[in-house]
Every structure is written in structure tokens, then in C-alpha cells.
MARKOL-654973 format. One record per residue (C-alpha): residue number from 1; residue in one letter; x, z, y. Coordinates in steps of 0.5 Angstrom, whole numbers, plus 2048, in hexadecimal, padded with zeros to 3 digits. Example, Ala and Ser with C-alpha at 12.3 -4.5 7.8 and 13.67 -1.06 7.14 Angstrom:
REM residues 2
{1,A,{819,810,7F7}};
{2,S,{81B,80E,7FE}};
END
This chain:
REM residues 421
{1,X,{986,7EA,965}};
{2,X,{97F,7E8,968}};
{3,X,{97A,7ED,965}};
{4,X,{975,7EA,960}};
{5,X,{96F,7E8,965}};
{6,X,{973,7E6,96B}};
{7,X,{973,7DE,96D}};
{8,X,{97A,7DE,96D}};
{9,X,{97A,7DF,965}};
{10,X,{975,7DA,964}};
{11,X,{979,7D5,968}};
{12,X,{97F,7D7,964}};
{13,X,{97C,7D5,95E}};
{14,X,{97A,7CF,960}};
{15,X,{981,7CD,963}};
{16,X,{984,7CF,95C}};
{17,X,{97F,7CB,958}};
{18,X,{97F,7C5,95D}};
{19,X,{987,7C5,95C}};
{20,X,{986,7C5,954}};
{21,X,{982,7C0,954}};
{22,X,{986,7BB,958}};
{23,X,{98C,7BD,953}};
{24,X,{987,7BB,94E}};
{25,X,{986,7B4,951}};
{26,X,{98D,7B3,953}};
{27,X,{991,7B5,94D}};
{28,X,{993,7B0,948}};
{29,X,{995,7B4,942}};
{30,X,{990,7B6,93E}};
{31,X,{993,7BD,93D}};
{32,X,{992,7BF,944}};
{33,X,{98B,7BC,945}};
{34,X,{989,7C1,940}};
{35,X,{98D,7C6,943}};
{36,X,{989,7C5,94A}};
{37,X,{982,7C4,946}};
{38,X,{983,7CB,943}};
{39,X,{986,7CF,949}};
{40,X,{980,7CC,94D}};
{41,X,{97B,7CF,949}};
{42,X,{97E,7D6,94C}};
{43,X,{97C,7D5,953}};
{44,X,{976,7D2,951}};
{45,X,{974,7D8,94D}};
{46,X,{976,7DD,952}};
{47,X,{972,7D9,957}};
{48,X,{96C,7DA,953}};
{49,X,{96D,7E1,952}};
{50,X,{96E,7E2,959}};
{51,X,{968,7DF,95B}};
{52,X,{963,7E3,956}};
{53,X,{967,7E9,959}};
{54,X,{965,7E7,960}};
{55,X,{95E,7E5,95F}};
{56,X,{95D,7EC,95C}};
{57,X,{962,7F0,960}};
{58,X,{965,7F3,95A}};
{59,X,{96C,7F4,95C}};
{60,X,{96E,7F4,963}};
{61,X,{976,7F5,961}};
{62,X,{97B,7F5,95C}};
{63,X,{97C,7FC,95B}};
{64,X,{974,7FD,959}};
{65,X,{974,7F7,954}};
{66,X,{97B,7FA,951}};
{67,X,{978,801,951}};
{68,X,{971,7FF,94E}};
{69,X,{974,7FA,948}};
{70,X,{97A,7FF,946}};
{71,X,{975,806,947}};
{72,X,{97B,808,94C}};
{73,X,{976,80A,951}};
{74,X,{974,810,94E}};
{75,X,{978,816,94B}};
{76,X,{977,817,944}};
{77,X,{975,81D,940}};
{78,X,{974,820,939}};
{79,X,{972,826,936}};
{80,X,{96C,82B,938}};
{81,X,{96F,832,93B}};
{82,X,{96F,835,942}};
{83,X,{975,839,942}};
{84,X,{979,83C,948}};
{85,X,{981,83B,948}};
{86,X,{986,83D,94D}};
{87,X,{985,83E,954}};
{88,X,{982,838,957}};
{89,X,{980,834,951}};
{90,X,{97A,834,94C}};
{91,X,{978,830,946}};
{92,X,{971,82D,946}};
{93,X,{96E,829,940}};
{94,X,{975,829,93E}};
{95,X,{979,826,944}};
{96,X,{97D,82A,948}};
{97,X,{97B,82A,94F}};
{98,X,{97F,82C,956}};
{99,X,{97A,830,95A}};
{100,X,{97E,82F,960}};
{101,X,{97D,827,960}};
{102,X,{976,828,95D}};
{103,X,{974,82C,963}};
{104,X,{975,827,967}};
{105,X,{973,820,964}};
{106,X,{96F,823,95D}};
{107,X,{971,820,956}};
{108,X,{96E,81B,952}};
{109,X,{96F,81D,94A}};
{110,X,{96E,818,944}};
{111,X,{96B,81B,93E}};
{112,X,{968,818,938}};
{113,X,{962,81C,936}};
{114,X,{95E,81C,930}};
{115,X,{957,81D,92F}};
{116,X,{954,821,929}};
{117,X,{94D,81E,92A}};
{118,X,{94F,817,92B}};
{119,X,{955,817,927}};
{120,X,{958,813,92C}};
{121,X,{95F,814,92F}};
{122,X,{960,811,936}};
{123,X,{966,811,93C}};
{124,X,{963,815,942}};
{125,X,{966,815,949}};
{126,X,{965,81C,94C}};
{127,X,{966,81D,954}};
{128,X,{967,824,956}};
{129,X,{967,825,95E}};
{130,X,{96C,829,962}};
{131,X,{967,82E,963}};
{132,X,{967,830,95B}};
{133,X,{96E,833,95C}};
{134,X,{96D,836,962}};
{135,X,{96D,83E,962}};
{136,X,{968,842,966}};
{137,X,{961,83F,967}};
{138,X,{961,83A,961}};
{139,X,{965,83E,95C}};
{140,X,{95F,840,958}};
{141,X,{95B,83A,95B}};
{142,X,{957,836,955}};
{143,X,{958,82F,958}};
{144,X,{952,829,958}};
{145,X,{954,824,953}};
{146,X,{952,81C,954}};
{147,X,{953,818,94E}};
{148,X,{955,811,950}};
{149,X,{953,80B,94C}};
{150,X,{957,804,94D}};
{151,X,{954,7FD,94C}};
{152,X,{956,7F7,947}};
{153,X,{95B,7F5,946}};
{154,X,{95F,7FB,948}};
{155,X,{962,801,947}};
{156,X,{961,808,94A}};
{157,X,{968,808,94D}};
{158,X,{965,803,952}};
{159,X,{961,808,955}};
{160,X,{968,80B,957}};
{161,X,{96D,805,958}};
{162,X,{968,800,95B}};
{163,X,{963,804,95E}};
{164,X,{967,80A,960}};
{165,X,{962,80F,95F}};
{166,X,{966,815,95F}};
{167,X,{969,813,966}};
{168,X,{962,811,969}};
{169,X,{960,818,967}};
{170,X,{966,81C,969}};
{171,X,{965,818,970}};
{172,X,{95E,81A,970}};
{173,X,{95F,821,96F}};
{174,X,{964,822,974}};
{175,X,{960,81F,979}};
{176,X,{95A,824,977}};
{177,X,{955,81E,975}};
{178,X,{955,820,96E}};
{179,X,{956,826,969}};
{180,X,{95C,826,964}};
{181,X,{95A,825,95D}};
{182,X,{95D,823,956}};
{183,X,{95C,81C,954}};
{184,X,{95C,81A,94D}};
{185,X,{95D,812,94B}};
{186,X,{95C,811,944}};
{187,X,{95D,80A,940}};
{188,X,{956,809,93F}};
{189,X,{957,803,93A}};
{190,X,{95D,804,936}};
{191,X,{961,7FE,938}};
{192,X,{961,7F9,93D}};
{193,X,{95E,7F3,939}};
{194,X,{958,7F8,937}};
{195,X,{951,7F9,93B}};
{196,X,{94D,7FF,938}};
{197,X,{949,800,93F}};
{198,X,{949,808,93D}};
{199,X,{944,807,938}};
{200,X,{944,809,931}};
{201,X,{945,803,92D}};
{202,X,{940,802,927}};
{203,X,{945,803,921}};
{204,X,{94B,803,926}};
{205,X,{94E,808,92B}};
{206,X,{94A,80E,92E}};
{207,X,{94C,80C,935}};
{208,X,{947,810,938}};
{209,X,{948,816,934}};
{210,X,{94F,816,936}};
{211,X,{94E,815,93D}};
{212,X,{948,81A,93E}};
{213,X,{94A,820,939}};
{214,X,{951,820,936}};
{215,X,{955,81E,93D}};
{216,X,{951,823,941}};
{217,X,{951,828,93C}};
{218,X,{959,828,93B}};
{219,X,{95A,828,943}};
{220,X,{956,82E,944}};
{221,X,{959,831,93F}};
{222,X,{960,830,941}};
{223,X,{960,82F,948}};
{224,X,{95E,834,94E}};
{225,X,{957,82F,94F}};
{226,X,{950,831,950}};
{227,X,{94C,830,949}};
{228,X,{948,829,949}};
{229,X,{942,82A,94D}};
{230,X,{941,82B,954}};
{231,X,{949,82B,955}};
{232,X,{94A,824,952}};
{233,X,{949,81D,955}};
{234,X,{94A,816,952}};
{235,X,{94C,80F,955}};
{236,X,{94E,808,953}};
{237,X,{94F,801,955}};
{238,X,{94D,7FB,952}};
{239,X,{94B,7FC,94A}};
{240,X,{94D,803,94C}};
{241,X,{948,803,951}};
{242,X,{943,802,94C}};
{243,X,{946,807,948}};
{244,X,{945,80C,94D}};
{245,X,{93E,80B,94E}};
{246,X,{93C,80B,947}};
{247,X,{940,811,945}};
{248,X,{93D,815,94B}};
{249,X,{936,813,949}};
{250,X,{937,815,942}};
{251,X,{93B,81B,943}};
{252,X,{938,81E,94A}};
{253,X,{939,825,948}};
{254,X,{941,823,948}};
{255,X,{942,81F,94E}};
{256,X,{93F,821,955}};
{257,X,{942,81B,959}};
{258,X,{942,814,957}};
{259,X,{946,80E,95B}};
{260,X,{945,807,959}};
{261,X,{949,802,95C}};
{262,X,{947,7FB,95B}};
{263,X,{944,7FD,954}};
{264,X,{93F,7F9,950}};
{265,X,{939,7FD,94D}};
{266,X,{937,7F9,947}};
{267,X,{93C,7F9,941}};
{268,X,{93F,7F3,93E}};
{269,X,{942,7F1,937}};
{270,X,{949,7F6,936}};
{271,X,{94F,7F2,934}};
{272,X,{953,7F5,92E}};
{273,X,{95A,7F3,92C}};
{274,X,{95D,7F2,925}};
{275,X,{95A,7EC,925}};
{276,X,{958,7EB,92C}};
{277,X,{951,7EA,92C}};
{278,X,{94A,7EC,930}};
{279,X,{945,7F1,92D}};
{280,X,{93F,7F4,92F}};
{281,X,{940,7FB,930}};
{282,X,{939,7FD,92D}};
{283,X,{939,7F8,927}};
{284,X,{933,7F5,92A}};
{285,X,{92F,7FB,92B}};
{286,X,{92A,7FA,931}};
{287,X,{929,802,931}};
{288,X,{930,804,932}};
{289,X,{931,7FE,937}};
{290,X,{92C,801,93B}};
{291,X,{92E,808,93B}};
{292,X,{935,805,93D}};
{293,X,{933,801,943}};
{294,X,{933,805,949}};
{295,X,{92D,801,94D}};
{296,X,{929,803,947}};
{297,X,{92B,80A,945}};
{298,X,{92A,80C,94C}};
{299,X,{923,80A,94C}};
{300,X,{921,80D,945}};
{301,X,{925,814,947}};
{302,X,{920,81A,948}};
{303,X,{920,81C,94F}};
{304,X,{922,823,94E}};
{305,X,{929,821,94A}};
{306,X,{92F,822,94E}};
{307,X,{933,81B,951}};
{308,X,{939,81B,955}};
{309,X,{939,819,95C}};
{310,X,{93B,812,95D}};
{311,X,{93F,80E,962}};
{312,X,{93F,806,961}};
{313,X,{944,801,964}};
{314,X,{946,7FA,964}};
{315,X,{949,7F4,967}};
{316,X,{945,7F0,96C}};
{317,X,{947,7E9,969}};
{318,X,{945,7EB,962}};
{319,X,{93E,7EA,962}};
{320,X,{93D,7EC,95B}};
{321,X,{940,7F3,95C}};
{322,X,{93C,7F4,963}};
{323,X,{936,7F2,960}};
{324,X,{937,7F7,95A}};
{325,X,{939,7FC,95E}};
{326,X,{932,7FC,963}};
{327,X,{92E,7FB,95C}};
{328,X,{931,801,959}};
{329,X,{931,805,960}};
{330,X,{929,803,961}};
{331,X,{928,806,959}};
{332,X,{92B,80C,95B}};
{333,X,{927,80D,961}};
{334,X,{921,812,95E}};
{335,X,{927,817,95C}};
{336,X,{92C,816,961}};
{337,X,{929,813,968}};
{338,X,{92F,813,96C}};
{339,X,{934,80E,967}};
{340,X,{93A,80C,96B}};
{341,X,{93C,805,96A}};
{342,X,{942,803,96D}};
{343,X,{943,7FB,96E}};
{344,X,{94A,7F9,96F}};
{345,X,{94A,7F3,974}};
{346,X,{94E,7ED,971}};
{347,X,{94F,7F0,96B}};
{348,X,{94E,7ED,964}};
{349,X,{94F,7F0,95D}};
{350,X,{956,7F2,95E}};
{351,X,{95B,7F8,95F}};
{352,X,{95B,7F7,966}};
{353,X,{954,7F8,966}};
{354,X,{955,7FF,962}};
{355,X,{95B,801,966}};
{356,X,{956,801,96C}};
{357,X,{950,804,968}};
{358,X,{955,80A,966}};
{359,X,{956,80E,96C}};
{360,X,{94E,80F,96E}};
{361,X,{94D,810,966}};
{362,X,{952,815,966}};
{363,X,{950,819,96C}};
{364,X,{948,819,96A}};
{365,X,{94A,81B,963}};
{366,X,{94F,820,964}};
{367,X,{94B,824,96A}};
{368,X,{945,824,966}};
{369,X,{949,827,960}};
{370,X,{94C,82C,964}};
{371,X,{946,82E,967}};
{372,X,{943,82F,960}};
{373,X,{948,833,95D}};
{374,X,{948,837,964}};
{375,X,{940,839,962}};
{376,X,{942,83A,95B}};
{377,X,{947,83F,95D}};
{378,X,{943,843,962}};
{379,X,{93D,843,95D}};
{380,X,{942,846,957}};
{381,X,{945,84B,95C}};
{382,X,{93E,84D,95E}};
{383,X,{93C,84E,957}};
{384,X,{942,852,955}};
{385,X,{941,856,95B}};
{386,X,{93A,857,959}};
{387,X,{93C,859,952}};
{388,X,{941,85E,955}};
{389,X,{93C,861,959}};
{390,X,{937,862,954}};
{391,X,{93C,865,94F}};
{392,X,{93E,86A,955}};
{393,X,{937,86C,956}};
{394,X,{936,86D,94E}};
{395,X,{93C,871,94E}};
{396,X,{93A,876,954}};
{397,X,{933,876,951}};
{398,X,{936,879,94A}};
{399,X,{93B,87E,94E}};
{400,X,{935,881,951}};
{401,X,{930,882,94B}};
{402,X,{936,884,947}};
{403,X,{935,88C,946}};
{404,X,{93B,890,948}};
{405,X,{93F,893,943}};
{406,X,{93F,89A,941}};
{407,X,{945,89E,943}};
{408,X,{94A,8A1,93E}};
{409,X,{949,8A8,93D}};
{410,X,{950,8AC,93C}};
{411,X,{950,8B2,937}};
{412,X,{952,8B9,93A}};
{413,X,{959,8BA,938}};
{414,X,{95A,8C0,933}};
{415,X,{95F,8C6,936}};
{416,X,{962,8CA,931}};
{417,X,{963,8D2,933}};
{418,X,{969,8D5,931}};
{419,X,{968,8DA,92C}};
{420,X,{96A,8E2,92D}};
{421,X,{970,8E5,92A}};
END
């Protein structure tokens, strides 16, 4: 069967639609004319859906579409324990993992994670790279972590089924142009028809709190990753790009690297469900709006406050995305003089553009995170060595100043002389 973006598929839908229209005209009985009209709706609908899919370059094959729509592209997991099983198998976050397979291609876990601070439970996809399961060098290594935020409409599985981020990272690491990292892909909105922009909605879901506090805390507690800070990065595309920029600035101490792919930097209204409606995230509060507008927030933050290092990308054909990236990059100049801005020739606001931006962004971010982790480990090793040396000197000093213990004296043995008879 032709793939959903192929010219053959579009021609096939047109031929089927034309044949049904011809049947509709030539049929003399009403029942057949009604049947032809109903059937003609199917290729017309598929043509429209395929046209939208081709424009946004979403699904390139039927396997990706089926995997995304049925959630079969990633493996499910429940529970929260890390347990060793028989030879060759372990349990991570409730899922049994064949370490022989995981050492070759890594594994993606699907985990429902509850956030106690936000009172939100969301589905989170976690990719553990092959090196996570290697013995030796990586056996006790705490990996950098990258939080990846999807766009709207969309789901976290799109990072895997559409963009193939796990395969891209594996390929880059095998080519020695990137470093291994744990990838965390949360449901940023709570459903396909919902847009929260990773904000704490006034009188609504505390999305920011979940993504910046609950989720990093859970991952750092249950997996072998760095604590939030120098070993964590965040990135996103489209609405996820706004999320990455805003969360990175709001919580600069949690993220040290930040990738924004075709993002915007001024929030719009949120879209809620049941019933579907657009609402202001800030309930009309202008101060809250300014505090969550990256362009305004960047200008108001104190110079000494830490912010992540940024990497920006956009498609050449989307003027709004390109201008937003340049404007934000210029605003960053006082804090980050050398901001990378990657423009994809012929790219728009589509998955095709984000596929092209993903490899250079991952190379930049994983190498930077690995360097931060290495520097941190060296600093901790030096501190531990200095503390051990100081303890040794204290012990030696105490031994030198301690007075010698007196020798025990032995009482002479009494001898009994035999009596004369």
C-alpha cells in the first residue's frame, strides 16, 4: 500500500473518488446513488487528512500513524520499583527489561507519574539509552537527563513515533558526536484537545509545578540520573518550544541547557476541555502574564540569577518563527553572547523542520551536559580527597599528642618454703 505522504496515495484517492462520483451520476436507482455518495465521502476525507499530514510532515508511514494512534510505539510499564530478577533480566519502574536487548538499543518505558505538589498524574515516556545497562564505565554513572516537551496538538509519543528521537540519539552516540542521556517525554497538556502551555492555570491545573518540580524529583529519585541542575536540560518544539523557554527562565537552577525549536515567546490563551473553550492562563492578571512572557522575563531577571544556555532553531519559510528566534536570541546577548540559531533552509512549522533540527540540538546539548557532569564529578572527587586527607592529618596529630600508656606492673609470685620436719 502506498505510504500516506506519497503522490501515488493522493492519486489513488482521487481515482476512487472520481469513480464513485461517476457511479453516482450514472446510477438510476436511488439506493445505489445514496451508497455511492456515502462511499465517496471516505476517499474525500482521507485525501483531506493526508493533505494536512503532508503539509505538517507528521506521519511518513502507516506504521508510525498506527503506533501513535494506538499507543503501540512504546512499551507500557506500571509500578515504581527497581528490582533485580534472574540472569539477564531486571525490573525498572515496574517493567521487566531484557538487559541483553537493552544494551544494544536502549528501552522506552511508559510510566504514569503522580505529582504530589501539583496533584496531577500524567503519562510519561522515558528512554534509557543502551549505556544505562552497560557494565564497567557506565555501571555507576548518573546520566544527564533531558526533558522533551511536545507541541499542540500532539502527544509525548510523537517524539518517538514521528521524530524518532531515541534512534537519532543512538545514531549520534555511535558516531561519537553526542553523549548518552536519559530522555523524559511527559504529557505536557493532559490530552490532545488541551493546551496549557506548561503554565500554572489560575484556578486550574498546575502544569508548571508538575513539569518543573514533581517530574524531575520523581525521575531523580527512581532512576540513575543527575539531580536537577547542571545535569539537566529541557527542549521542545512549537508550543513545547515556548514551554522550554519559559520553564528554563523560571527555573534556571533546575536546567542548565535549553533547546527551543520553532517556539514562540509570548503566551496565548489556553484551551481547556469539557467543555472545549479558550481561557486566559492568568485570569487577566497582567503581572502574571509578564512573569510568564520569556521576552519580558529575560529583561527583568537580575543579572546574577542563573539561566540555562540556549539553542534556537526555526524553519526558513516560517517568517514568524524565524523572527521570534532572532528577537529572543538578541535579548539573550547580554547573558549569553554566543547564541546558536539554526535556520533550516526550505523548512516551515512542520515535523520535517524539527527532524532536521533534532540532531544538531542533541549534539550541542548532550555534549554540554556531559561536560557539566564531568566537571561536577571532578569537583566532588577533589572535595572528597581533601576531606579524606584532612581526616588523616587529624588522626595522625591525635596519635602524636596522645601520652604513652603506662606499662602494667607484675606482682612478684610468692613462694612457699617447705617446712622442716
